[in-house]
Z-matrix of the N, CA and C atoms (Angstrom, degrees):
N
C 1 1.476
C 2 1.524 1 109.19
N 3 1.308 2 116.07 1 140.39
C 4 1.461 3 121.00 2 -178.77
C 5 1.516 4 111.13 3 -66.99
N 6 1.360 5 115.00 4 147.35
C 7 1.455 6 120.08 5 175.79
C 8 1.512 7 112.58 6 -89.07
N 9 1.323 8 117.82 7 10.47
C 10 1.456 9 121.19 8 -179.46
C 11 1.536 10 110.32 9 -61.41
N 12 1.324 11 114.79 10 140.42
C 13 1.461 12 121.31 11 179.83
C 14 1.519 13 108.36 12 -111.70
N 15 1.325 14 117.04 13 129.57
C 16 1.460 15 122.28 14 -178.73
C 17 1.519 16 109.92 15 -103.46
N 18 1.337 17 115.33 16 128.04
C 19 1.456 18 121.26 17 -177.89
C 20 1.525 19 109.67 18 -124.45
N 21 1.336 20 118.09 19 138.88
C 22 1.469 21 120.02 20 176.36
C 23 1.521 22 110.69 21 -66.16
N 24 1.321 23 116.32 22 144.11
C 25 1.464 24 121.26 23 -179.92
C 26 1.528 25 107.16 24 -140.23
N 27 1.330 26 115.51 25 83.91
C 28 1.454 27 119.65 26 -175.71
C 29 1.518 28 110.55 27 71.98
N 30 1.325 29 116.23 28 -159.21
C 31 1.465 30 120.10 29 -176.47
C 32 1.526 31 113.05 30 -103.33
N 33 1.374 32 117.56 31 7.61
C 34 1.465 33 118.92 32 -178.47
C 35 1.526 34 112.96 33 -135.59
N 36 1.314 35 117.70 34 10.23
C 37 1.455 36 118.29 35 -175.60
C 38 1.527 37 111.27 36 -149.20
N 39 1.340 38 114.10 37 158.00
C 40 1.462 39 122.89 38 175.27
C 41 1.516 40 107.40 39 -127.60
N 42 1.329 41 116.53 40 133.37
C 43 1.456 42 122.00 41 176.60
C 44 1.525 43 107.98 42 -98.33
N 45 1.341 44 115.77 43 119.53
C 46 1.461 45 121.03 44 -179.87
C 47 1.520 46 107.71 45 -100.17
N 48 1.324 47 116.23 46 118.07
C 49 1.461 48 122.51 47 -177.97
C 50 1.526 49 109.12 48 -101.55
N 51 1.344 50 116.55 49 125.16
C 52 1.462 51 121.91 50 -178.59
C 53 1.523 52 109.76 51 -125.39
N 54 1.336 53 117.27 52 -174.19
C 55 1.463 54 120.56 53 -170.19
C 56 1.512 55 113.71 54 -74.62
N 57 1.331 56 117.72 55 -39.09
C 58 1.463 57 120.02 56 -171.38
C 59 1.525 58 109.69 57 -162.93
N 60 1.340 59 115.83 58 -179.38
C 61 1.465 60 120.49 59 -177.48
C 62 1.527 61 112.72 60 -64.36
N 63 1.354 62 120.58 61 -41.44
C 64 1.468 63 118.58 62 175.70
C 65 1.528 64 112.90 63 -58.45
N 66 1.349 65 117.01 64 -35.91
C 67 1.458 66 119.57 65 176.52
C 68 1.521 67 111.46 66 -65.73
N 69 1.338 68 117.26 67 -34.45
C 70 1.467 69 120.92 68 175.02
C 71 1.529 70 109.91 69 -61.42
N 72 1.341 71 116.97 70 -44.71
C 73 1.462 72 120.61 71 179.36
C 74 1.526 73 110.47 72 -59.94
N 75 1.348 74 116.63 73 -45.16
C 76 1.461 75 119.71 74 179.90
C 77 1.526 76 111.52 75 -63.57
N 78 1.337 77 116.70 76 -37.66
C 79 1.454 78 119.89 77 178.51
C 80 1.519 79 111.09 78 -65.05
N 81 1.340 80 116.99 79 -47.21
C 82 1.465 81 120.30 80 -179.71
C 83 1.525 82 110.25 81 -62.74
N 84 1.341 83 117.57 82 -40.31
C 85 1.463 84 120.58 83 175.65
C 86 1.521 85 110.95 84 -58.80
N 87 1.342 86 115.62 85 -42.78
C 88 1.456 87 119.94 86 -178.09
C 89 1.524 88 111.25 87 -65.68
N 90 1.330 89 116.75 88 -43.37
C 91 1.471 90 120.36 89 178.59
C 92 1.526 91 110.47 90 -62.86
N 93 1.331 92 116.38 91 -44.01
C 94 1.462 93 120.50 92 -179.25
C 95 1.526 94 111.60 93 -66.63
N 96 1.333 95 115.57 94 -44.86
C 97 1.455 96 119.55 95 -176.02
C 98 1.509 97 114.77 96 -73.64
N 99 1.320 98 117.88 97 -18.23
C 100 1.462 99 121.53 98 -176.76
C 101 1.517 100 113.18 99 -88.97
N 102 1.325 101 117.15 100 -7.35
C 103 1.454 102 120.00 101 -178.29
C 104 1.509 103 114.15 102 85.14
N 105 1.340 104 117.58 103 7.81
C 106 1.468 105 119.53 104 178.84
C 107 1.520 106 112.52 105 -72.99
N 108 1.335 107 116.77 106 -24.35
C 109 1.461 108 121.13 107 -175.59
C 110 1.516 109 110.79 108 -96.45
N 111 1.337 110 116.32 109 126.82
C 112 1.456 111 121.30 110 176.26
C 113 1.517 112 112.35 111 78.87
N 114 1.331 113 115.74 112 173.97
C 115 1.457 114 120.83 113 179.92
C 116 1.514 115 111.21 114 59.68
N 117 1.338 116 114.80 115 -129.15
C 118 1.459 117 120.49 116 179.04
C 119 1.524 118 112.30 117 -93.45
N 120 1.325 119 117.36 118 4.20
C 121 1.455 120 120.44 119 178.97
C 122 1.517 121 111.44 120 -67.92
N 123 1.320 122 117.83 121 161.31
C 124 1.465 123 120.93 122 -176.51
C 125 1.526 124 113.77 123 -76.88
N 126 1.340 125 118.24 124 -13.34
C 127 1.466 126 121.27 125 -174.71
C 128 1.529 127 110.31 126 -101.99
N 129 1.341 128 115.96 127 122.81
C 130 1.461 129 120.74 128 178.34
C 131 1.515 130 111.81 129 -89.28
N 132 1.340 131 117.25 130 -30.44
C 133 1.464 132 121.26 131 -175.16
C 134 1.519 133 109.64 132 -156.39
N 135 1.341 134 115.14 133 145.35
C 136 1.460 135 121.65 134 173.78
C 137 1.521 136 107.76 135 -120.88
N 138 1.332 137 116.93 136 128.68
C 139 1.464 138 122.00 137 179.09
C 140 1.523 139 107.89 138 -119.87
N 141 1.348 140 118.39 139 101.21
C 142 1.465 141 120.44 140 -178.23
C 143 1.515 142 112.26 141 -82.73
N 144 1.330 143 115.33 142 153.54
C 145 1.461 144 122.64 143 174.00
C 146 1.530 145 107.37 144 -140.19
N 147 1.344 146 117.23 145 -164.33
C 148 1.463 147 120.24 146 -172.82
C 149 1.519 148 112.67 147 -64.85
N 150 1.332 149 117.98 148 -40.30
C 151 1.463 150 120.86 149 -178.94
C 152 1.523 151 112.24 150 -137.61
N 153 1.305 152 117.36 151 15.76
C 154 1.458 153 121.23 152 179.43
C 155 1.527 154 110.10 153 -141.25
N 156 1.330 155 114.07 154 159.66
C 157 1.464 156 120.76 155 169.88
C 158 1.524 157 107.00 156 -135.94
N 159 1.321 158 115.84 157 125.34
C 160 1.459 159 121.54 158 178.77
C 161 1.524 160 108.46 159 -89.69
N 162 1.322 161 116.80 160 120.71
C 163 1.460 162 122.41 161 176.80
C 164 1.520 163 108.30 162 -103.33
N 165 1.325 164 116.02 163 117.68
C 166 1.466 165 121.86 164 -178.48
C 167 1.518 166 108.66 165 -99.53
N 168 1.328 167 117.21 166 132.12
C 169 1.455 168 122.17 167 -175.78
C 170 1.532 169 111.61 168 -73.87
N 171 1.325 170 115.32 169 143.30
C 172 1.453 171 120.52 170 170.79
C 173 1.525 172 109.28 171 -68.24
N 174 1.327 173 116.19 172 149.89
C 175 1.463 174 120.19 173 179.12
C 176 1.527 175 110.12 174 -52.87
N 177 1.311 176 115.55 175 132.29
C 178 1.458 177 120.86 176 177.94
C 179 1.515 178 114.53 177 90.76
N 180 1.331 179 117.59 178 -7.69
C 181 1.465 180 121.18 179 179.91
C 182 1.527 181 109.33 180 -91.04
N 183 1.304 182 116.63 181 127.44
C 184 1.468 183 121.40 182 179.31
C 185 1.522 184 109.89 183 -69.38
N 186 1.327 185 115.57 184 145.37
C 187 1.459 186 120.21 185 -179.63
C 188 1.530 187 111.04 186 -60.62
N 189 1.334 188 117.04 187 -34.58
C 190 1.470 189 120.30 188 178.84
C 191 1.530 190 110.83 189 -64.11
N 192 1.335 191 117.35 190 -36.07
C 193 1.461 192 120.80 191 178.50
C 194 1.525 193 110.75 192 -70.53
N 195 1.331 194 116.18 193 -39.34
C 196 1.460 195 119.92 194 177.21
C 197 1.527 196 110.32 195 -63.04
N 198 1.322 197 116.00 196 -44.55
C 199 1.466 198 120.25 197 -179.64
C 200 1.535 199 110.67 198 -62.47
N 201 1.321 200 116.51 199 -41.98
C 202 1.464 201 120.14 200 179.93
C 203 1.525 202 110.79 201 -64.20
N 204 1.342 203 116.84 202 -40.67
C 205 1.464 204 120.34 203 178.94
C 206 1.521 205 110.42 204 -66.01
N 207 1.337 206 117.09 205 -40.45
C 208 1.460 207 120.61 206 179.24
C 209 1.522 208 110.75 207 -63.50
N 210 1.319 209 117.65 208 -42.03
C 211 1.463 210 120.88 209 179.14
C 212 1.527 211 111.09 210 -65.33
N 213 1.331 212 117.00 211 -41.87
C 214 1.466 213 119.86 212 -179.92
C 215 1.525 214 111.07 213 -60.98
N 216 1.333 215 116.28 214 -44.77
C 217 1.460 216 118.87 215 -176.07
C 218 1.519 217 110.82 216 -71.26
N 219 1.334 218 117.72 217 -37.38
C 220 1.462 219 120.38 218 178.80
C 221 1.525 220 110.91 219 -65.53
N 222 1.339 221 116.93 220 -41.44
C 223 1.460 222 120.51 221 -179.73
C 224 1.528 223 111.33 222 -71.43
N 225 1.331 224 116.67 223 -42.05
C 226 1.466 225 120.14 224 -176.62
C 227 1.513 226 111.76 225 -63.94
N 228 1.347 227 117.07 226 -36.69
C 229 1.460 228 120.75 227 -176.95
C 230 1.520 229 112.79 228 -99.74
N 231 1.334 230 117.25 229 -5.07
C 232 1.468 231 122.47 230 177.40
C 233 1.527 232 110.16 231 44.98
N 234 1.336 233 116.62 232 58.29
C 235 1.459 234 122.43 233 -168.35
C 236 1.519 235 113.65 234 -61.74
N 237 1.331 236 117.45 235 -22.68
C 238 1.464 237 120.14 236 -178.20
C 239 1.525 238 113.74 237 -85.74
N 240 1.333 239 118.12 238 -13.47
C 241 1.461 240 120.30 239 -174.95
C 242 1.518 241 110.58 240 -130.54
N 243 1.365 242 118.09 241 79.19
C 244 1.450 243 121.12 242 179.18
C 245 1.521 244 111.03 243 -66.90
N 246 1.339 245 115.76 244 153.90
C 247 1.454 246 120.20 245 177.97
C 248 1.517 247 110.52 246 -68.69
N 249 1.330 248 116.28 247 134.43
C 250 1.455 249 120.98 248 168.60
C 251 1.505 250 115.69 249 94.25
N 252 1.314 251 120.01 250 -34.41
C 253 1.462 252 119.45 251 -175.68
C 254 1.513 253 109.86 252 -160.83
N 255 1.334 254 118.21 253 148.55
C 256 1.455 255 121.60 254 177.23
C 257 1.513 256 111.16 255 -83.13
N 258 1.327 257 115.73 256 169.68
C 259 1.469 258 120.29 257 170.79
C 260 1.503 259 112.84 258 63.21
N 261 1.345 260 116.07 259 -125.56
C 262 1.464 261 121.41 260 -173.52
C 263 1.518 262 111.28 261 -77.65
N 264 1.316 263 116.48 262 64.95
C 265 1.460 264 121.07 263 176.78
C 266 1.514 265 109.41 264 -76.28
N 267 1.342 266 115.10 265 172.72
C 268 1.460 267 120.34 266 -179.31
C 269 1.522 268 109.61 267 -57.06
N 270 1.313 269 116.23 268 124.41
C 271 1.463 270 120.95 269 -177.15
C 272 1.515 271 111.94 270 -106.85
N 273 1.319 272 116.69 271 16.30
C 274 1.460 273 119.02 272 179.50
C 275 1.503 274 111.80 273 91.64
N 276 1.304 275 116.53 274 164.20
C 277 1.457 276 121.90 275 -177.64
C 278 1.510 277 111.61 276 -119.69
N 279 1.322 278 116.13 277 -130.32
C 280 1.452 279 120.44 278 -173.05
C 281 1.518 280 113.31 279 -68.77
N 282 1.347 281 117.96 280 -17.16
C 283 1.462 282 120.19 281 178.98
C 284 1.520 283 112.48 282 -90.15
N 285 1.338 284 117.16 283 1.62
C 286 1.457 285 120.07 284 178.02
C 287 1.524 286 110.06 285 -72.83
N 288 1.357 287 117.52 286 154.31
C 289 1.460 288 119.93 287 178.77
C 290 1.532 289 111.40 288 -61.05
N 291 1.318 290 116.36 289 151.38
C 292 1.461 291 119.85 290 173.78
C 293 1.512 292 115.38 291 104.95
N 294 1.355 293 117.96 292 -6.91
C 295 1.457 294 119.69 293 178.31
C 296 1.513 295 112.27 294 80.99
N 297 1.325 296 115.80 295 174.43
C 298 1.462 297 122.36 296 -177.32
C 299 1.516 298 110.44 297 -125.50
N 300 1.330 299 116.20 298 135.47
C 301 1.462 300 122.83 299 176.22
C 302 1.526 301 107.60 300 -119.45
N 303 1.320 302 116.70 301 128.45
C 304 1.464 303 121.24 302 176.96
C 305 1.527 304 108.63 303 -100.83
N 306 1.331 305 115.53 304 131.07
C 307 1.463 306 121.34 305 -178.07
C 308 1.520 307 108.78 306 -120.99
N 309 1.333 308 116.29 307 115.87
C 310 1.464 309 121.37 308 177.26
C 311 1.522 310 108.89 309 -82.66
N 312 1.324 311 116.40 310 128.91
C 313 1.455 312 122.12 311 -173.63
C 314 1.527 313 110.43 312 -126.08
N 315 1.326 314 115.68 313 134.08
C 316 1.463 315 121.73 314 167.77
C 317 1.522 316 106.56 315 -90.25
N 318 1.317 317 117.15 316 115.02
C 319 1.466 318 120.98 317 -174.64
C 320 1.534 319 110.65 318 -90.23
N 321 1.325 320 113.91 319 78.88
C 322 1.464 321 120.47 320 177.68
C 323 1.524 322 110.31 321 -134.70
N 324 1.331 323 116.31 322 29.55
C 325 1.458 324 120.71 323 -175.35
C 326 1.513 325 113.25 324 -65.07
N 327 1.327 326 117.10 325 151.99
C 328 1.466 327 121.40 326 -176.94
C 329 1.522 328 114.12 327 -66.42
N 330 1.342 329 117.70 328 -15.87
C 331 1.461 330 120.41 329 -179.82
C 332 1.522 331 112.57 330 -107.98
N 333 1.324 332 117.91 331 9.30
C 334 1.460 333 120.10 332 -177.65
C 335 1.530 334 110.97 333 -59.45
N 336 1.338 335 116.47 334 -44.32
C 337 1.466 336 119.80 335 -179.91
C 338 1.526 337 110.99 336 -65.08
N 339 1.337 338 117.46 337 -37.30
C 340 1.458 339 120.96 338 179.43
C 341 1.533 340 110.79 339 -68.03
N 342 1.319 341 117.11 340 -39.57
C 343 1.466 342 120.27 341 176.74
C 344 1.523 343 109.77 342 -62.66
N 345 1.330 344 116.39 343 -41.52
C 346 1.462 345 119.96 344 177.05
C 347 1.533 346 110.39 345 -59.87
N 348 1.339 347 116.55 346 -42.94
C 349 1.468 348 119.69 347 179.85
C 350 1.525 349 111.14 348 -64.93
N 351 1.322 350 117.11 349 -44.00
C 352 1.458 351 121.18 350 -177.40
C 353 1.525 352 112.51 351 -66.35
N 354 1.321 353 116.68 352 -33.97
C 355 1.465 354 120.80 353 -176.17
C 356 1.523 355 112.87 354 -92.58
N 357 1.337 356 116.48 355 -15.88
C 358 1.448 357 119.50 356 -175.46
C 359 1.504 358 113.52 357 78.69
N 360 1.321 359 116.96 358 12.70
C 361 1.461 360 122.44 359 178.93
C 362 1.525 361 109.88 360 -99.94
N 363 1.325 362 116.13 361 157.61
C 364 1.455 363 120.29 362 168.59
C 365 1.530 364 108.08 363 -73.94
N 366 1.318 365 117.10 364 159.13
C 367 1.464 366 120.13 365 -179.00
C 368 1.525 367 111.35 366 -57.69
N 369 1.326 368 117.28 367 -41.45
C 370 1.463 369 119.83 368 178.86
C 371 1.529 370 110.62 369 -65.50
N 372 1.319 371 117.21 370 -31.26
C 373 1.461 372 119.97 371 177.70
C 374 1.531 373 110.84 372 -71.54
N 375 1.334 374 117.16 373 -33.47
C 376 1.460 375 120.04 374 174.29
C 377 1.526 376 110.14 375 -61.16
N 378 1.321 377 116.46 376 -46.12
C 379 1.466 378 121.02 377 178.86
C 380 1.528 379 110.15 378 -61.16
N 381 1.332 380 116.70 379 -45.33
C 382 1.462 381 120.31 380 -179.95
C 383 1.522 382 111.82 381 -62.24
N 384 1.336 383 116.45 382 -37.99
C 385 1.464 384 120.22 383 178.91
C 386 1.521 385 111.25 384 -68.84
N 387 1.327 386 116.89 385 -39.12
C 388 1.466 387 120.52 386 -178.35
C 389 1.522 388 111.83 387 -68.74
N 390 1.319 389 116.45 388 -34.48
C 391 1.467 390 120.94 389 -178.82
C 392 1.525 391 112.73 390 -94.13
N 393 1.322 392 117.56 391 -9.45
C 394 1.454 393 120.31 392 -170.53
C 395 1.517 394 115.54 393 -81.11
N 396 1.327 395 117.58 394 -17.00
C 397 1.459 396 120.83 395 -179.50
C 398 1.517 397 110.14 396 -130.60
N 399 1.328 398 114.81 397 148.95
C 400 1.460 399 119.51 398 174.88
C 401 1.524 400 109.34 399 -73.62
N 402 1.331 401 115.67 400 140.56
C 403 1.461 402 122.66 401 174.14
C 404 1.522 403 108.47 402 -103.21
N 405 1.325 404 116.46 403 161.76
C 406 1.463 405 121.13 404 175.12
C 407 1.528 406 109.62 405 -125.15
N 408 1.324 407 116.00 406 144.47
C 409 1.469 408 121.04 407 175.48
C 410 1.528 409 107.62 408 -78.35
N 411 1.331 410 116.12 409 113.78
C 412 1.462 411 120.33 410 179.86
C 413 1.527 412 111.21 411 -83.70
N 414 1.331 413 116.39 412 -46.47
C 415 1.461 414 120.99 413 -178.16
C 416 1.521 415 108.08 414 -166.00
N 417 1.313 416 115.95 415 169.35
C 418 1.457 417 121.87 416 177.64
C 419 1.513 418 110.46 417 -114.29
N 420 1.329 419 116.35 418 159.36
C 421 1.449 420 119.96 419 178.51
C 422 1.503 421 111.17 420 169.75
N 423 1.325 422 116.68 421 -173.69
C 424 1.459 423 125.20 422 177.65
C 425 1.527 424 111.88 423 72.94
N 426 1.334 425 117.54 424 -53.89
C 427 1.464 426 122.53 425 178.78
C 428 1.520 427 107.72 426 -152.65
N 429 1.328 428 118.93 427 153.50
C 430 1.469 429 120.35 428 177.82
C 431 1.520 430 111.08 429 -54.92
N 432 1.334 431 115.84 430 124.78
C 433 1.451 432 120.91 431 178.68
C 434 1.508 433 114.93 432 92.63
N 435 1.352 434 118.00 433 -6.72
C 436 1.459 435 119.80 434 179.69
C 437 1.517 436 108.96 435 -82.99
N 438 1.340 437 116.78 436 124.27
C 439 1.458 438 122.46 437 -178.70
C 440 1.523 439 110.09 438 -115.19
N 441 1.302 440 115.81 439 135.72
C 442 1.464 441 121.65 440 175.78
C 443 1.527 442 108.06 441 -91.81
N 444 1.323 443 116.56 442 116.60
C 445 1.453 444 122.54 443 -175.30
C 446 1.521 445 110.08 444 -101.71
N 447 1.337 446 116.46 445 136.92
C 448 1.461 447 121.65 446 179.15
C 449 1.529 448 109.46 447 -130.03
N 450 1.345 449 114.84 448 171.01
C 451 1.459 450 119.78 449 175.75
C 452 1.507 451 114.64 450 94.04
N 453 1.338 452 117.69 451 5.29
C 454 1.451 453 120.61 452 179.93
C 455 1.520 454 112.42 453 -78.13
N 456 1.309 455 115.62 454 -173.89
C 457 1.458 456 122.08 455 179.99
C 458 1.533 457 109.28 456 -61.99
N 459 1.336 458 118.76 457 122.42
C 460 1.477 459 120.03 458 -176.75
C 461 1.519 460 113.50 459 -63.50
N 462 1.326 461 118.77 460 -16.93
C 463 1.459 462 120.20 461 177.68
C 464 1.524 463 111.98 462 -67.29
N 465 1.328 464 117.26 463 -16.20
C 466 1.460 465 121.20 464 -176.75
C 467 1.521 466 113.41 465 -89.64
N 468 1.312 467 118.37 466 7.48
C 469 1.456 468 120.08 467 179.47
C 470 1.528 469 109.41 468 -74.45
N 471 1.320 470 115.41 469 111.56
C 472 1.468 471 122.06 470 -177.66
C 473 1.522 472 108.90 471 -131.63
N 474 1.331 473 117.90 472 154.64
C 475 1.466 474 120.35 473 178.65
C 476 1.528 475 111.32 474 -73.79
N 477 1.300 476 115.30 475 160.94
C 478 1.459 477 120.19 476 171.05
C 479 1.528 478 109.66 477 -63.80
N 480 1.312 479 115.98 478 163.42
C 481 1.453 480 121.13 479 176.14
C 482 1.525 481 110.50 480 -63.16
N 483 1.318 482 116.08 481 144.18
C 484 1.460 483 120.26 482 178.05
C 485 1.524 484 111.04 483 -62.65
N 486 1.335 485 116.58 484 -34.79
C 487 1.460 486 121.70 485 178.02
C 488 1.530 487 108.70 486 -123.52
N 489 1.338 488 117.63 487 108.96
C 490 1.466 489 119.83 488 179.03
C 491 1.519 490 111.48 489 -61.25
N 492 1.324 491 115.61 490 151.76
C 493 1.457 492 120.92 491 175.00
C 494 1.525 493 109.97 492 -79.16
N 495 1.298 494 116.55 493 146.33
C 496 1.469 495 119.67 494 177.08
C 497 1.515 496 111.30 495 -75.59
N 498 1.347 497 117.27 496 -20.66
C 499 1.462 498 120.03 497 179.07
C 500 1.530 499 109.56 498 -149.66
N 501 1.319 500 115.24 499 123.42
C 502 1.464 501 122.95 500 174.26
C 503 1.526 502 106.92 501 -114.98
N 504 1.329 503 118.92 502 129.61
C 505 1.465 504 119.72 503 -175.98
C 506 1.519 505 112.65 504 -71.39
N 507 1.315 506 115.77 505 153.00
C 508 1.461 507 121.38 506 174.16
C 509 1.521 508 109.06 507 -59.09
N 510 1.334 509 115.67 508 139.17
C 511 1.450 510 121.14 509 179.56
C 512 1.508 511 114.51 510 91.25
N 513 1.344 512 118.05 511 -5.66
C 514 1.463 513 120.59 512 178.39
C 515 1.526 514 109.45 513 -66.79
N 516 1.325 515 115.69 514 136.27
C 517 1.464 516 122.67 515 -179.20
C 518 1.522 517 108.18 516 -105.87
N 519 1.333 518 116.77 517 125.92
C 520 1.450 519 119.32 518 -173.47
C 521 1.513 520 114.22 519 -132.88
N 522 1.338 521 113.83 520 170.56
C 523 1.457 522 123.66 521 176.43
C 524 1.524 523 108.70 522 -129.68
N 525 1.334 524 115.64 523 143.97
C 526 1.465 525 121.16 524 175.31
C 527 1.517 526 107.76 525 -161.65
N 528 1.343 527 116.29 526 118.99
C 529 1.457 528 119.18 527 -177.14
C 530 1.515 529 110.42 528 60.33
N 531 1.328 530 116.90 529 -132.20
C 532 1.462 531 120.78 530 179.29
C 533 1.533 532 112.53 531 -83.91
N 534 1.332 533 117.44 532 -3.80
C 535 1.455 534 121.33 533 -169.96
C 536 1.530 535 113.09 534 -99.96
N 537 1.336 536 114.71 535 152.84
C 538 1.456 537 122.01 536 161.51
C 539 1.524 538 106.65 537 -121.96
N 540 1.331 539 117.00 538 159.60
C 541 1.452 540 120.08 539 -178.82
C 542 1.506 541 111.33 540 -166.50
N 543 1.331 542 115.04 541 165.87
C 544 1.463 543 122.31 542 179.40
C 545 1.528 544 107.50 543 -125.67
N 546 1.317 545 116.33 544 124.91
C 547 1.467 546 120.42 545 179.94
C 548 1.533 547 109.24 546 -69.47
N 549 1.334 548 117.81 547 121.80
C 550 1.466 549 120.02 548 -177.56
C 551 1.523 550 113.80 549 -78.15
N 552 1.331 551 116.55 550 -18.32
C 553 1.455 552 120.56 551 179.48
C 554 1.526 553 108.26 552 -155.69
N 555 1.305 554 116.72 553 166.47
C 556 1.456 555 120.56 554 178.71
C 557 1.522 556 109.36 555 -65.27
N 558 1.337 557 115.75 556 130.36
C 559 1.458 558 119.95 557 -177.95
C 560 1.522 559 108.82 558 -165.34
N 561 1.335 560 118.24 559 163.84
C 562 1.464 561 119.30 560 171.13
C 563 1.532 562 109.66 561 -63.26
N 564 1.326 563 116.97 562 156.76
C 565 1.458 564 118.82 563 178.71
C 566 1.512 565 112.35 564 -176.41
N 567 1.328 566 115.23 565 152.26
C 568 1.452 567 120.46 566 -177.11
C 569 1.509 568 114.90 567 -118.29
N 570 1.348 569 117.24 568 14.07
C 571 1.455 570 119.20 569 -179.79
C 572 1.524 571 110.34 570 -77.75
N 573 1.339 572 116.09 571 156.16
C 574 1.455 573 122.58 572 176.40
C 575 1.538 574 108.17 573 -78.71
N 576 1.333 575 116.40 574 116.86
C 577 1.464 576 121.12 575 -173.13
C 578 1.528 577 110.72 576 -91.04
N 579 1.338 578 115.40 577 120.29
C 580 1.466 579 120.38 578 -177.59
C 581 1.522 580 113.19 579 -109.29
N 582 1.333 581 117.81 580 -13.32
C 583 1.465 582 119.16 581 -177.44
C 584 1.510 583 111.84 582 -172.75
N 585 1.335 584 114.83 583 -168.06
C 586 1.470 585 120.80 584 -178.87
C 587 1.524 586 109.50 585 -151.43
N 588 1.335 587 115.03 586 152.16
C 589 1.453 588 121.57 587 177.48
C 590 1.523 589 109.37 588 -131.87
N 591 1.320 590 115.86 589 154.78
C 592 1.458 591 120.69 590 177.69
C 593 1.526 592 112.00 591 -93.47
N 594 1.318 593 118.32 592 -4.52
C 595 1.455 594 121.04 593 179.91
C 596 1.528 595 111.10 594 -64.28
N 597 1.312 596 115.90 595 143.57
C 598 1.462 597 121.22 596 174.85
C 599 1.524 598 108.88 597 -89.37
N 600 1.335 599 115.81 598 118.04
C 601 1.466 600 120.07 599 -177.88
C 602 1.524 601 112.81 600 -83.55
N 603 1.341 602 117.07 601 -23.06
C 604 1.466 603 120.86 602 -177.76
C 605 1.518 604 108.50 603 -139.54
N 606 1.336 605 115.98 604 120.88
C 607 1.459 606 121.14 605 -177.56
C 608 1.525 607 108.01 606 -143.08
N 609 1.331 608 116.54 607 112.68
C 610 1.467 609 120.44 608 -177.50
C 611 1.524 610 112.56 609 -65.72
N 612 1.333 611 117.64 610 -18.18
C 613 1.460 612 120.66 611 177.58
C 614 1.527 613 112.26 612 -85.42
N 615 1.348 614 117.00 613 -2.27
C 616 1.460 615 121.76 614 179.37
C 617 1.527 616 109.15 615 -101.33
N 618 1.312 617 116.96 616 150.15
C 619 1.458 618 121.54 617 179.13
C 620 1.531 619 109.15 618 -123.85
N 621 1.336 620 117.26 619 108.27
C 622 1.470 621 128.01 620 -1.61
C 623 1.524 622 110.93 621 -78.81
N 624 1.330 623 117.87 622 161.90
C 625 1.470 624 120.06 623 -177.40
C 626 1.525 625 113.89 624 -63.32
N 627 1.341 626 117.55 625 -34.04
C 628 1.458 627 121.00 626 -177.48
C 629 1.519 628 110.54 627 -80.44
N 630 1.329 629 116.66 628 128.13
C 631 1.459 630 120.77 629 176.90
C 632 1.521 631 111.05 630 -70.73
N 633 1.327 632 116.95 631 -38.28
C 634 1.459 633 121.69 632 -176.94
C 635 1.524 634 109.75 633 -108.12
N 636 1.327 635 115.63 634 116.57
C 637 1.456 636 120.54 635 -178.50
C 638 1.521 637 109.96 636 -115.86
N 639 1.348 638 118.03 637 152.62
C 640 1.451 639 120.24 638 -177.89
C 641 1.527 640 112.18 639 -51.09
N 642 1.331 641 115.06 640 135.48
C 643 1.459 642 121.37 641 -179.77
C 644 1.512 643 114.40 642 97.02
N 645 1.342 644 117.06 643 -20.14
C 646 1.461 645 120.08 644 -177.28
C 647 1.519 646 110.77 645 -69.54
N 648 1.330 647 115.37 646 149.42
C 649 1.460 648 122.08 647 172.26
C 650 1.526 649 108.54 648 -91.55
N 651 1.324 650 116.66 649 137.17
C 652 1.463 651 121.80 650 178.15
C 653 1.520 652 109.03 651 -120.26
N 654 1.326 653 115.74 652 129.58
C 655 1.462 654 121.11 653 174.67
C 656 1.522 655 108.30 654 -118.26
N 657 1.323 656 115.78 655 118.76
C 658 1.447 657 121.14 656 174.65
C 659 1.523 658 109.02 657 -86.35
N 660 1.317 659 116.36 658 133.62
C 661 1.462 660 121.68 659 176.37
C 662 1.531 661 107.66 660 -126.51
N 663 1.303 662 116.59 661 146.53
C 664 1.446 663 120.10 662 -179.92
C 665 1.514 664 109.79 663 -77.58
N 666 1.329 665 117.06 664 125.51
C 667 1.456 666 121.35 665 179.48
C 668 1.527 667 109.72 666 -70.61
N 669 1.328 668 114.94 667 142.05
C 670 1.468 669 119.07 668 179.58
C 671 1.516 670 109.46 669 -77.16
């Protein structure tokens, strides 16, 4: 049985609390793949976060029915206990819901050597680890267009910088804890920077403006 905890959230939503961000991804995949979201399903919208997913009821759906559907899907897919490994287990690749975005990266970040030292890998091994597995967008936050990516090589889990930078350029690719991410605009930040991309992560003239949306698969490739 899933360890997911269901909490009331007003009169039209249920907050599902799970163990971690990879569990959030598995839950959102399960809701999407089961037909609960959209159409005649009871869920009108899913809003993921670091350890929760907010399920908003479709108009006319009773909160008790939404809660029952959320419990069924959490238990059926056991979102907190993936097969084979805890935490950042395999979250699927290009066949996962949400589509795939490829990001070309120049791996010359100012913290690449520090990441290599922290992980015990050579710099080229850091690059190979970052590009070697598909990542998934767990949730967005911090700034418009910033996506928290999970599911990468667990050897790349490193702490944030002891002293955050006052300015990180747009397109900087970083690591922090279990996450990887790309800064959508210049801003302060404390992530370990391993590279940079020219892709625009946030564009108000694009529909939708965010390039990386929850559920999407991200593949980093080394730019030539």
